[in-house]
Backbone bond lengths (Angstrom), bond angles and torsions (degrees), N, CA, C in turn:
res aa  C-N    CA-C-N  psi(-1)  N-CA   C-N-CA  omega(-1)  CA-C   N-CA-C  phi
1 X - - - 1.450 - - 1.530 111.33 -
2 X 1.335 116.80 -40.61 1.457 120.18 178.47 1.518 111.02 -61.37
3 X 1.332 116.36 -39.39 1.457 121.23 178.73 1.528 110.80 -60.55
4 X 1.293 116.51 -42.95 1.457 121.65 -179.51 1.531 110.79 -64.99
5 X 1.327 116.32 -40.77 1.460 119.60 178.46 1.527 110.60 -64.74
6 X 1.347 117.68 -40.84 1.462 121.06 177.96 1.521 111.06 -62.18
7 X 1.324 116.47 -42.13 1.461 120.46 179.54 1.525 110.06 -61.82
8 X 1.331 117.16 -45.67 1.460 120.70 178.91 1.527 110.86 -63.05
9 X 1.316 117.44 -40.19 1.465 120.97 178.87 1.517 110.45 -62.40
10 X 1.343 116.45 -44.15 1.464 119.90 -179.92 1.524 110.81 -64.46
11 X 1.331 117.43 -41.48 1.459 120.24 178.63 1.526 110.73 -63.82
12 X 1.322 116.74 -42.90 1.465 120.46 179.25 1.519 111.00 -64.53
13 X 1.331 117.42 -37.79 1.456 121.33 178.98 1.527 109.93 -64.96
14 X 1.320 116.50 -44.66 1.462 120.03 178.93 1.517 110.91 -62.99
15 X 1.325 117.05 -40.96 1.457 120.94 179.98 1.518 110.61 -64.82
16 X 1.339 117.10 -44.18 1.461 119.08 -178.83 1.524 110.86 -68.38
17 X 1.336 118.63 -33.18 1.461 121.05 176.56 1.524 109.98 -65.25
18 X 1.331 116.86 -43.40 1.454 121.20 178.08 1.523 110.05 -63.21
19 X 1.324 116.93 -42.92 1.459 120.53 179.16 1.522 110.27 -62.86
20 X 1.319 116.77 -39.05 1.460 120.76 178.52 1.523 110.19 -62.59
21 X 1.329 116.88 -43.54 1.464 120.25 178.12 1.526 110.89 -62.68
22 X 1.327 116.78 -39.83 1.462 120.24 178.52 1.523 110.49 -65.64
23 X 1.326 116.18 -40.02 1.463 119.92 177.21 1.524 110.47 -62.83
24 X 1.330 115.84 -41.55 1.465 119.88 178.67 1.521 110.59 -64.55
25 X 1.319 116.64 -39.04 1.463 120.43 179.71 1.525 110.75 -65.30
26 X 1.317 116.61 -42.02 1.464 120.71 178.08 1.524 109.80 -64.58
27 X 1.324 116.37 -43.05 1.474 120.43 179.12 1.526 110.47 -62.23
28 X 1.348 116.15 -42.52 1.467 120.18 177.75 1.517 110.19 -58.51
29 X 1.336 116.65 -46.56 1.462 120.14 -178.51 1.522 111.50 -62.93
30 X 1.329 116.37 -41.55 1.461 119.34 179.64 1.527 111.41 -65.19
31 X 1.326 116.53 -47.77 1.462 120.27 -178.24 1.522 111.54 -67.30
32 X 1.333 116.88 -42.97 1.465 118.46 -178.07 1.523 110.91 -70.33
33 X 1.324 117.50 -33.44 1.471 120.31 177.99 1.526 110.35 -61.87
34 X 1.317 116.57 -46.19 1.468 120.58 179.11 1.523 110.97 -62.67
35 X 1.319 116.12 -45.30 1.472 119.64 -178.08 1.523 111.44 -68.18
36 X 1.335 116.81 -38.70 1.464 119.53 177.74 1.527 110.54 -63.85
37 X 1.317 117.43 -38.75 1.466 120.66 178.10 1.528 110.11 -61.71
38 X 1.333 116.87 -42.46 1.471 120.72 178.90 1.524 111.03 -65.00
39 X 1.340 116.35 -42.15 1.463 120.37 179.73 1.531 110.49 -63.71
40 X 1.326 116.68 -44.67 1.469 120.49 179.78 1.524 111.02 -63.72
41 X 1.324 116.74 -36.77 1.459 120.71 176.70 1.528 110.30 -63.81
42 X 1.313 117.12 -42.60 1.464 120.83 179.28 1.527 111.08 -66.35
43 X 1.321 117.00 -36.89 1.468 120.26 177.07 1.534 109.72 -64.42
44 X 1.325 116.82 -39.96 1.464 120.14 177.29 1.530 110.61 -62.84
45 X 1.336 117.12 -39.76 1.470 120.39 175.99 1.518 110.70 -62.93
46 X 1.321 116.64 -41.99 1.460 120.87 178.94 1.529 110.17 -62.45
47 X 1.313 116.15 -42.72 1.466 120.97 -179.01 1.531 111.64 -61.37
48 X 1.311 117.27 -33.68 1.471 120.71 179.99 1.525 111.89 -61.76
49 X 1.326 117.16 -28.61 1.465 120.17 179.46 1.528 110.41 -60.68
50 X 1.332 117.19 -34.34 1.469 121.20 -177.22 1.522 111.67 -61.31
51 X 1.311 118.06 -29.47 1.460 121.18 -177.73 1.515 114.42 -91.96
52 X 1.321 117.29 -4.20 1.467 119.89 -178.06 1.527 111.07 -76.52
53 X 1.305 114.35 140.68 1.457 119.64 177.24 1.524 111.42 -87.83
54 X 1.329 116.52 -7.52 1.465 120.44 -176.78 1.525 112.50 -90.47
55 X 1.325 117.31 -1.39 1.464 120.36 178.33 1.518 109.52 -124.50
56 X 1.311 115.34 157.16 1.458 120.78 176.14 1.519 107.51 -137.72
57 X 1.307 116.26 145.17 1.465 120.96 -177.01 1.512 109.17 -152.60
58 X 1.329 115.22 161.57 1.460 121.99 -179.39 1.524 109.55 -107.05
59 X 1.329 116.38 164.24 1.465 118.96 173.72 1.534 111.61 -58.22
60 X 1.327 115.82 -32.48 1.468 119.74 178.68 1.524 110.86 -65.63
61 X 1.347 117.22 -38.84 1.460 120.88 176.27 1.527 110.61 -59.75
62 X 1.323 114.96 -44.73 1.468 120.47 -178.66 1.530 110.19 -65.58
63 X 1.329 116.39 -45.91 1.471 120.23 178.90 1.525 111.59 -59.81
64 X 1.314 116.09 -43.32 1.460 120.62 -179.22 1.531 110.85 -63.57
65 X 1.317 116.12 -44.35 1.456 121.88 -179.33 1.531 110.85 -62.38
66 X 1.327 116.33 -47.93 1.457 119.15 -176.47 1.528 112.75 -76.84
67 X 1.315 117.71 -28.20 1.468 119.83 172.89 1.516 110.43 -62.61
68 X 1.323 115.75 -41.83 1.461 120.54 177.84 1.527 110.59 -62.03
69 X 1.341 116.27 -47.28 1.469 120.17 179.65 1.531 111.67 -61.99
70 X 1.327 116.65 -43.13 1.462 120.61 179.26 1.526 111.36 -62.66
71 X 1.335 116.86 -39.00 1.461 120.76 177.50 1.521 110.31 -63.47
72 X 1.320 116.72 -46.75 1.465 120.69 179.99 1.531 111.39 -62.90
73 X 1.325 117.10 -40.06 1.467 120.72 177.52 1.530 111.06 -64.84
74 X 1.323 116.90 -42.15 1.470 120.82 178.32 1.522 111.08 -62.60
75 X 1.330 116.67 -42.44 1.461 120.38 178.19 1.527 111.02 -63.62
76 X 1.313 116.18 -42.14 1.465 120.93 179.54 1.530 110.35 -63.77
77 X 1.316 116.54 -45.62 1.467 120.43 179.20 1.521 110.65 -62.28
78 X 1.322 117.47 -41.87 1.467 121.20 179.22 1.524 110.98 -61.09
79 X 1.328 116.78 -37.37 1.456 120.48 177.54 1.518 110.45 -63.54
80 X 1.326 116.99 -44.66 1.467 120.34 177.89 1.530 111.05 -64.83
81 X 1.314 117.45 -44.66 1.463 121.50 -174.91 1.521 112.58 -72.16
82 X 1.317 118.03 -21.40 1.466 120.69 -179.55 1.520 111.88 -61.17
83 X 1.309 116.95 -23.48 1.468 121.35 177.14 1.529 111.43 -61.90
84 X 1.314 117.69 -28.18 1.456 122.13 -173.68 1.523 113.80 -99.90
85 X 1.314 117.07 -1.62 1.459 120.69 179.75 1.518 110.30 -80.78
86 X 1.315 115.40 140.42 1.464 120.36 175.64 1.511 108.24 -78.65
87 X 1.310 115.20 129.21 1.456 119.51 177.13 1.516 108.86 -89.12
88 X 1.334 116.37 126.46 1.453 121.07 176.53 1.521 108.29 -86.87
89 X 1.306 116.57 139.10 1.475 117.93 176.09 1.525 110.18 -61.03
90 X 1.317 116.26 140.13 1.458 122.14 -176.14 1.528 112.91 -70.64
91 X 1.328 118.20 -29.01 1.462 121.54 -169.86 1.529 114.27 -96.08
92 X 1.317 118.47 0.96 1.459 119.73 -179.72 1.536 110.83 -80.15
93 X 1.322 115.52 132.20 1.445 120.29 177.89 1.520 108.99 -79.58
94 X 1.318 116.16 141.22 1.453 121.36 178.83 1.522 107.74 -148.66
95 X 1.325 117.85 142.01 1.455 121.58 178.47 1.523 112.48 -78.32
96 X 1.334 117.38 -11.02 1.461 121.05 178.05 1.524 108.27 -85.00
97 X 1.309 116.45 94.19 1.476 120.30 -178.65 1.484 110.17 -87.83
């Protein structure tokens, strides 16, 4: 009987862990969807500046602005992708330096 109870406990634990991951995935989608909508809205506002006759800018201004944005996007993506990278143990010797 104890064995059966342990098996049920393990199955319930696995199920609740899976449910937790699904809840986290849904939460991620909800939060990222809202934030992406805000970011896209801000990009649209930025784009409107290009058509205004009341401002003037150089190609260097544009390059600087978009280089900054590209850097920030790359950093953000790297933060997300770091979750999927395999961490190598620090103390293992390897001939591949």
